[in-house]
C-alpha positions in Angstrom: 0.0 0.0 0.0 3.0 2.3 0.6 3.4 3.2 -3.1 -0.3 4.0 -3.5 -0.3 6.2 -0.4 2.7 8.1 -1.6 0.9 8.8 -4.9 -2.2 9.8 -2.9 -0.2 12.3 -0.8 1.5 13.8 -3.9 -1.8 14.2 -5.6 -3.2 16.0 -2.6 -0.8 18.9 -2.9 -0.7 19.3 -6.6 -2.8 22.5 -6.2 -0.2 24.0 -3.8 2.5 24.3 -6.4 3.5 27.8 -7.5 1.5 29.3 -10.4 1.9 32.2 -12.7 -0.1 35.4 -12.1 -1.4 34.4 -8.7 -4.9 35.7 -8.2 -5.8 34.0 -4.9 -3.8 32.6 -2.0 -5.4 30.8 1.0 -2.7 29.6 3.4 -0.4 27.5 1.3 -2.9 27.0 -1.5 -2.4 29.3 -4.6 -4.6 29.8 -7.7 -3.6 31.7 -10.8 -5.8 33.9 -12.9 -6.9 31.1 -15.3 -8.0 28.9 -12.5 -9.9 31.6 -10.7 -11.5 32.6 -14.1 -12.9 29.0 -14.3 -14.5 29.5 -10.9 -16.0 32.9 -11.6 -16.8 32.9 -15.3 -20.2 31.0 -14.9 -21.6 33.9 -12.8 -19.8 36.8 -14.6 -21.9 39.9 -14.9 -23.7 39.5 -11.6 -21.6 41.2 -9.0 -23.3 39.7 -6.0 -23.2 36.2 -7.5 -19.4 36.6 -8.2 -18.8 37.7 -4.6 -20.8 34.7 -3.3 -19.0 32.3 -5.5 -15.6 33.7 -4.5 -16.4 33.6 -0.8 -17.7 30.1 -1.0 -14.6 28.9 -2.8 -12.4 30.6 -0.2 -14.3 29.0 2.6 -13.7 25.6 1.1 -10.0 26.4 0.7 -9.7 27.5 4.3 -11.2 24.2 5.5 -8.8 22.2 3.3 -5.8 24.2 4.8 -7.2 23.7 8.3 -7.7 20.0 7.7 -4.0 19.7 6.7 -2.9 21.7 9.7 -4.9 19.4 12.0 -3.3 16.3 10.5 -6.6 15.1 9.1 -5.2 14.6 5.6 -2.4 12.4 7.0 -4.8 10.2 8.9 -4.5 6.6 7.7 -8.3 6.1 7.1 -8.6 9.4 5.3 -5.6 8.7 3.2 -7.2 5.4 2.2 -10.4 7.2 1.2 -8.3 9.7 -0.8 -6.7 6.9 -2.7 -10.0 5.1 -3.3 -11.6 8.2 -4.8 -8.5 9.0 -6.9 -8.2 5.4 -7.9 -11.7 5.4 -9.4 -11.0 8.3 -11.7 -7.4 7.3 -12.6 -8.5 3.7 -13.3 -11.2 5.1 -15.7 -8.7 7.4 -17.3 -6.3 4.4 -17.9 -8.9 2.2 -19.5 -10.1 5.1 -21.6 -6.6 5.9 -22.8 -5.9 2.3 -23.6 -9.1 1.7 -25.5 -8.8 5.1 -27.2 -5.5 3.9 -28.7 -7.4 1.2 -30.7 -7.5 2.2 -34.3 -9.2 0.0 -36.9 -7.2 -0.2 -40.1 -9.1 1.2 -43.1 -8.5 -2.1 -45.0 -10.4 -3.9 -42.2 -13.3 -1.6 -42.7 -13.2 -2.1 -46.4 -12.9 -5.9 -46.1 -15.9 -6.0 -43.7 -17.9 -3.9 -46.2 -16.9 -6.1 -49.1 -18.0 -9.2 -47.1 -21.3 -7.7 -46.1 -24.7 -8.1 -47.8 -25.3 -11.8 -47.1 -28.5 -11.8 -45.1 -29.4 -14.6 -42.8 -32.7 -15.5 -41.1 -32.6 -18.4 -38.6 -34.4 -19.8 -35.6 -32.6 -20.4 -32.3 -33.3 -22.8 -29.5 -31.6 -22.2 -26.2 -32.2 -24.5 -23.1 -30.4 -25.2 -19.8 -30.1 -29.0 -20.2 -28.0 -30.8 -22.9 -30.3 -33.9 -23.0 -33.3 -31.6 -23.5 -31.5 -29.8 -26.3 -30.7 -33.1 -28.1 -34.4 -34.3 -27.7 -35.7 -31.0 -29.1 -33.2 -31.1 -32.0 -34.5 -34.6 -32.9 -38.1 -33.3 -32.9 -37.1 -30.4 -35.2 -35.4 -32.8 -37.6 -38.6 -35.0 -37.6 -40.6 -32.0 -38.7 -41.9 -30.5 -35.4 -42.7 -26.8 -35.4 -39.4 -25.3 -34.1 -40.9 -21.9 -33.2 -43.6 -23.6 -31.1 -41.0 -25.6 -29.3 -39.0 -22.4 -28.6 -42.0 -20.8 -27.1 -42.5 -23.8 -24.8 -38.9 -24.6 -23.8 -36.5 -21.7 -24.5 -34.7 -20.2 -21.5 -34.4 -16.8 -23.2 -37.5 -14.5 -22.9 -36.7 -12.6 -26.1 -36.7 -15.9 -28.0 -39.9 -17.0 -26.3 -41.6 -13.8 -27.6 -40.3 -14.2 -31.2 -40.4 -18.0 -31.4 -36.6 -17.9 -31.7 -36.7 -16.1 -35.1 -33.6 -14.0 -35.7 -33.1 -11.6 -38.6 -32.8 -11.0 -41.4 -29.3 -10.1 -40.1 -26.1 -9.5 -42.1 -23.8 -12.5 -41.7 -21.0 -10.1 -40.7 -23.0 -8.9 -37.6 -24.1 -12.3 -36.2 -22.9 -13.2 -32.7 -19.8 -15.4 -32.4 -21.9 -18.2 -31.0 -24.4 -18.1 -33.8 -21.8 -17.6 -36.4 -20.0 -20.8 -35.3 -23.3 -22.7 -35.6 -24.3 -21.2 -38.9 -20.9 -22.0 -40.6 -21.5 -24.4 -43.5 -25.2 -24.6 -43.2 -27.5 -24.6 -46.2 -31.1 -23.3 -46.2 -33.3 -25.6 -44.0 -30.4 -27.4 -42.2 -30.2 -27.7 -38.4 -26.9 -27.2 -36.6 -25.4 -29.5 -34.0 -26.0 -28.7 -30.3 -23.3 -26.7 -28.6 -22.6 -25.3 -25.1 -22.4 -21.6 -24.6 -22.6 -19.2 -21.6 -26.4 -18.9 -22.2 -27.0 -22.7 -22.2 -27.2 -25.5 -24.7 -28.0 -24.1 -28.2 -28.8 -25.1 -31.7 -30.3 -23.3 -34.7 -31.9 -23.8 -38.1 -31.0 -21.7 -41.1 -34.3 -20.6 -42.6 -33.2 -18.3 -45.4 -30.1 -16.8 -47.0 -30.0 -14.1 -49.7 -28.0 -11.2 -50.9 -29.1 -7.6 -50.2 -28.0 -4.4 -51.8 -25.5 -2.4 -49.7 -25.4 1.4 -49.2 -22.4 3.3 -50.6 -19.2 2.7 -48.6 -19.1 6.3 -47.5 -22.6 5.9 -45.9 -21.8 2.6 -44.3 -18.2 3.3 -43.2 -18.8 4.9 -39.7 -21.3 2.2 -38.6 -18.9 -0.5 -39.7 -16.0 1.2 -38.0 -17.9 1.5 -34.7 -19.1 -2.1 -34.9 -15.5 -3.5 -35.4 -14.1 -1.1 -32.7 -16.6 -2.2 -30.1 -15.8 -5.9 -30.8 -12.0 -5.3 -30.7 -12.3 -3.1 -27.5 -14.0 -6.0 -25.6 -11.3 -8.4 -26.7 -8.5 -5.9 -25.9 -9.9 -5.1 -22.5 -9.9 -8.8 -21.4 -6.4 -9.2 -22.7 -5.2 -6.0 -21.1 -6.5 -7.1 -17.7 -4.9 -10.5 -18.1 -1.6 -9.0 -19.1 -1.6 -6.6 -16.1 -2.3 -9.5 -13.7 0.6 -11.4 -15.2 3.0 -8.4 -15.6 2.5 -7.2 -12.0 2.2 -10.7 -10.5 -1.1 -9.9 -8.6 -1.3 -12.5 -5.9 -3.2 -13.2 -2.6 -0.9 -14.6 0.1 -1.9 -17.9 1.8 -4.4 -17.4 4.7 -5.3 -13.9 3.6 -8.8 -14.8 2.5 -9.4 -16.8 5.6 -8.4 -13.8 7.7 -11.0 -11.6 5.9 -13.7 -14.1 6.1 -13.1 -14.9 9.8 -14.0 -11.3 10.6 -17.1 -11.1 8.4 -20.1 -10.9 10.6 -22.6 -10.7 7.8 -22.5 -11.3 4.0 -23.2 -7.6 3.4 -19.8 -6.6 4.9 -20.0 -6.0 8.6 -16.7 -7.0 10.2 -15.6 -7.6 13.8 -12.7 -5.4 14.9 -9.2 -6.2 13.6 -6.2 -6.1 15.9 -3.6 -3.6 14.7 -1.5 -6.5 13.5 -4.4 -8.0 11.6 -5.4 -4.7 10.1 -2.0 -4.2 8.6 -1.7 -7.8 7.3 -1.1 -7.9 3.5 -4.0 -9.7 1.8 -3.2 -8.7 -1.8 0.1 -7.8 -3.3 1.8 -7.1 -6.6 5.1 -5.8 -7.9 5.1 -2.3 -6.5 2.2 -2.3 -4.1 -0.2 -4.1 -1.8 -3.5 -3.9 0.1 -4.0 -4.7 3.8 -6.9 -6.6 5.5 -8.2 -3.4 7.0 -8.0 -1.5 3.7 -9.9 -4.2 1.9 -12.5 -4.5 4.7 -13.2 -0.8 4.7 -13.6 -0.9 0.9 -16.2 -3.8 1.2 -18.1 -1.9 3.8 -18.4 1.1 1.4 -19.9 -1.0 -1.4 -23.5 0.3 -2.1 -25.9 -1.9 -0.1 -27.9 -3.1 -3.1 -25.0 -4.5 -5.0 -24.5 -8.3 -4.5 -21.6 -9.5 -2.4 -20.9 -12.1 0.2 -18.1 -11.3 2.6 -18.5 -14.7 4.3 -17.9 -16.5 1.0 -14.2 -17.3 0.5 -14.6 -17.6 -3.3 -16.2 -14.1 -3.6 -13.7 -12.5 -1.2 -10.8 -14.0 -3.2 -12.1 -12.7 -6.5 -12.9 -9.3 -5.1 -9.5 -8.9 -3.5 -7.8 -9.7 -6.8 -10.1 -7.3 -8.6 -9.1 -4.5 -6.2 -5.5 -5.3 -6.9 -6.1 -5.0 -10.6 -7.8 -1.7 -10.2 -5.0 -0.4 -8.1 -2.5 -1.4 -10.7 -4.5 0.4 -13.4 -4.6 3.6 -11.3 -0.9 3.4 -10.6 -0.1 2.9 -14.3 -2.3 6.0 -15.0 0.0 8.1 -12.8 3.1 6.6 -14.3 1.8 7.4 -17.8 1.1 11.0 -16.7 -2.7 10.7 -17.2 -3.2 12.5 -13.9 -1.8 15.7 -15.4 -4.4 15.8 -18.2 -6.7 18.8 -17.2 -9.9 16.9 -17.3 -8.6 14.0 -15.3 -6.8 16.2 -12.8 -10.0 18.2 -12.2 -12.0 15.0 -11.5 -9.3 13.7 -9.2 -9.1 17.0 -7.3 -12.8 17.3 -6.9 -13.2 13.8 -5.6 -10.3 14.2 -3.2 -11.4 17.5 -1.9 -14.8 16.0 -1.2 -13.2 13.4 1.0 -11.2 16.0 3.0 -14.2 18.4 3.4 -16.4 15.5 4.8 -13.6 14.3 7.1 -13.2 17.9 8.5 -16.9 18.2 8.9 -17.2 14.9 10.8 -14.2 15.6 13.1 -14.3 19.4 13.6 -17.8 20.7 12.9 -20.2 17.9 14.0 -18.8 17.4 17.5 -19.6 21.1 18.2 -23.2 20.9 17.1 -24.2 17.5 18.6 -27.5 18.1 20.6 -27.7 16.9 24.2 -30.5 14.6 25.6 -32.6 17.5 26.9 -32.7 19.1 23.4 -33.6 15.8 21.8 -36.5 15.0 24.2 -37.9 18.6 23.9 -37.9 18.3 20.1 -39.6 14.9 20.2 -42.4 16.2 22.4 -42.8 19.3 20.1 -42.9 17.3 16.9 -44.2 13.9 18.0 -47.1 13.9 15.5 -44.8 14.4 12.5 -42.3 11.7 13.5 -43.5 8.7 11.6 -42.0 5.4 10.8 -42.8 5.0 7.0 -44.6 2.1 5.5 -42.4 -0.9 5.2 -42.7 -4.1 3.2 -41.4 -7.6 3.9 -40.7 -9.6 0.8 -39.3 -12.9 -0.4 -36.5 -12.3 -2.8 -33.7 -13.9 -4.8 -31.2 -12.4 -7.3 -30.1 -13.6 -10.8 -26.7 -12.0 -11.1 -25.2 -13.5 -14.3 -26.4 -14.5 -17.7 -26.9 -18.2 -16.7 -29.0 -17.3 -13.7 -31.0 -14.8 -15.6 -31.7 -17.4 -18.3 -32.6 -19.9 -15.5 -35.0 -17.4 -14.0 -36.7 -16.7 -17.3 -37.0 -20.4 -18.0 -38.7 -21.1 -14.7 -41.1 -18.2 -15.1 -42.0 -19.1 -18.6 -42.8 -22.7 -17.4 -45.0 -21.3 -14.6 -42.6 -22.2 -11.8 -41.7 -20.1 -8.8 -38.0 -19.2 -8.5 -38.5 -18.6 -4.8 -39.1 -22.4 -4.3 -35.6 -23.0 -5.7 -33.3 -20.4 -4.0 -30.2 -22.6 -4.4 -30.3 -22.0 -8.1 -29.9 -18.2 -7.6 -28.0 -15.7 -5.4 -29.4 -14.7 -2.0 -29.9 -10.9 -1.6 -28.0 -11.0 1.7 -27.9 -7.2 2.2 -31.8 -7.2 2.4 -32.5 -10.5 4.2 -33.7 -11.0 7.8 -30.9 -12.6 9.8 -30.9 -16.4 9.4 -33.2 -16.3 6.4 -32.4 -17.4 2.8 -35.2 -15.5 0.9 -37.2 -13.5 3.5 -36.2 -9.9 3.8 -36.4 -7.7 6.9 -39.1 -5.0 6.7 -37.9 -2.6 4.0 -38.7 1.1 3.5 -38.5 2.5 0.0 -35.1 4.1 0.9 -33.7 0.6 1.6 -34.2 -0.5 -2.0 -32.3 0.3 -5.2 -33.8 3.5 -6.5 -34.6 2.0 -9.9 -37.0 -0.6 -8.5 -38.5 1.2 -5.4 -41.6 2.3 -7.3 -42.2 -1.3 -8.6 -42.0 -2.8 -5.2 -44.3 -0.1 -3.8 -47.0 -1.1 -6.4 -47.0 -4.8 -5.4 -50.0 -6.3 -3.6 -49.6 -9.0 -1.0 -48.9 -12.3 -2.7 -47.9 -10.6 -6.0 -44.5 -11.2 -7.5 -42.3 -9.4 -10.0 -38.9 -9.6 -11.7 -37.2 -6.2 -11.5 -34.1 -5.4 -13.6 -31.2 -3.6 -12.1 -28.5 -1.6 -13.9 -25.6 -4.0 -14.8 -27.9 -6.8 -15.9 -28.9 -8.4 -12.6 -32.5 -9.2 -11.9 -34.3 -9.2 -8.5 -37.3 -11.5 -8.2 -39.5 -10.5 -5.3 -42.9 -11.5 -3.9 -44.6 -9.3 -1.4 -45.3 -11.1 1.9 -46.5 -8.3 4.2 -47.2 -4.5 4.3 -46.4 -2.9 7.6 -48.4 0.3 7.9 -46.8 3.6 8.8 -47.0 4.6 12.5 -45.8 7.2 15.0 -42.2 6.7 16.0 -41.0 6.2 19.6 -38.4 8.4 21.1 -35.7 5.8 20.6 -36.7 5.2 17.0 -36.7 8.9 16.3 -33.6 9.8 18.2 -31.2 9.6 15.3 -33.3 11.7 12.9 -34.1 14.3 15.6 -30.4 14.6 16.4 -29.6 15.0 12.7 -32.3 17.7 12.2 -31.1 19.6 15.3 -27.6 19.5 14.0 -28.6 20.6 10.5 -30.4 23.6 12.0 -27.3 24.9 13.7 -24.7 23.7 11.2 -24.7 26.7 8.9 -24.4 29.2 11.7 -21.6 27.2 13.4 -19.8 26.7 10.0 -20.0 30.4 9.3 -18.4 31.2 12.6 -15.7 28.6 12.2 -14.8 29.9 8.7 -14.6 33.4 10.0 -12.1 32.3 12.6 -10.1 30.4 10.0 -9.7 33.7 8.0 -7.8 35.1 10.9 -5.7 32.0 11.3 -4.6 31.5 7.7 -3.5 34.4 5.4 -5.9 35.0 2.5 -5.0 37.3 -0.4 -7.3 38.1 -3.4 -6.4 40.0 -6.5 -9.4 42.4 -6.2 -8.7 44.1 -9.5 -8.8 40.8 -11.4 -12.0 39.7 -9.6 -13.7 43.1 -10.4 -13.5 42.2 -14.1 -16.3 39.7 -13.5 -18.6 42.2 -11.9 -21.5 43.8 -13.7 -20.3 46.6 -16.1 -21.9 49.3 -14.0 -19.9 48.3 -10.9 -16.5 47.9 -12.4 
């Protein structure tokens, strides 16, 4: 981790380097005219808005300077968070730069165009069982209606809806799986059965004909983009494999067992680590490493609705290695100088400053505005009627998290089965489950659910079930068990929200006072003449 933290610290102070034509200095932080112009230009012409924007920016810089003076930026946990936020942006920049270097030769585009125009129409059967696939192929060869069989047996909902009919589609744009099965077939012939990620598959070539092509100039960009997308996917997989090999990403023996032994729940709650355990290396590569505590804190920060199982050694091992790969990508981005590209540098700076500002708020501001018990009780008595526990819903739920599980879910539903009767075929939604349960959730408010499905869950009636798609391709299948009506909250149930509301009501006043005190503690110089150029013309 030492190399990563050194990079993190160096990134933090990029903005403190000397700049030409200094327009603003706050403590050790200095900003030139171009940088200050970018801050003020959006509100140029409105003198009051310019002044408000400037003072808000200065306030943020004062907090950053104070956080450094208090040692907050050097705190180990904060430094880890700084790296995580930087790593996300740098990793994206690295992948973008690598994929952006892919150039499709013009002769490849021309060759693709010249080979295009052969249109294929075919029918696809996809099932989860090889014996069933062989039986269905035999029926098709004997003259059975293949589309009817697809509607009855296919595991893919899109094929069920279309009867498995695909096309007409240009032969150059068929999937690799279908292209392999179509190779050498004549009209009316049926391919052998073959195994793919989606299941056991065979197809029948229904028609083949030549279609006129648009002029090359009109078709070129679409062809280029199609080839580029295909090559980018292949390149990305190869790039990741080469980085794993080149940097020797490895997980020491016993590392996964250590992480799993502290996992209290699949969602990522961990029992405390001893200092020695916290600093134990659980992933390393040539030039860096991650410790057990660093990985555990990363897992804790994973959004609650994303699938994970911190008690599963296989999942933990894969996730640790993935973090190592991401760290290597981010480190390579810095070594390549991608962090100095203005767009990337701005994203990294914004993300890192957000971490520091929040750490300062939690350590300096919030302790000064925490309400006492008397204030909490008084507020509860005054607002009791408005303090309500919202309606909650208890469901039975499973998740289909990959292509095979999604196909299995669709197959069960199309056959009239209930996926909740076969939870072992799918992935448990452990972050939502009642303790000790495999499919039954705890009572869930709308805010506990992924935003994209909250409204769908709210519309369910008791006993009703629904498959809800999540971003990334996963599917949650849920059946509503119970609706728990809204009710008035007790003092203990409302305590946290009351404390937050009382803190919010005083935070702005306290923050203003703290910032004013920081102005006297840290020198602040503004090029007023330069700033006045952004005022309204009448006030310049």
